[in-house]
C-alpha positions, 0 to 999 in steps of 0.5 A: 219787278225782277229787280226787286226779288233780286235785291231780296234774295241778295239781302236775304244771303247777306243777312244769312251770311253776317248772322253766320259770322257774328253768331260763330263769333259769339259762341267762340268767345262764350266758350272761351270764357266758360269752357264746358269741361276743366281740369276738375272735371278731367281728374274726376272722369279719369279717377272713376276709370280706376287710376288716379291721374297725374297733374301732367296728365290732366294738363296733356288732356287740357291742352288736346282738348283746346287744340280743338276749340 
């Protein structure tokens, strides 16, 4: 009886770990393929704040964002 309960608990823990790792991997792959923000969006955002950004500034912001993804 205790043996069966222990096997169920161990199975649940292993399933949670495998599910977490697979979901994390899939999300990273999806975010790399479909980034939530692109250079055009950054340029528009900076322009709406009242200044025209240079291409270098836009690339710097993109590099910073990609660094943390």
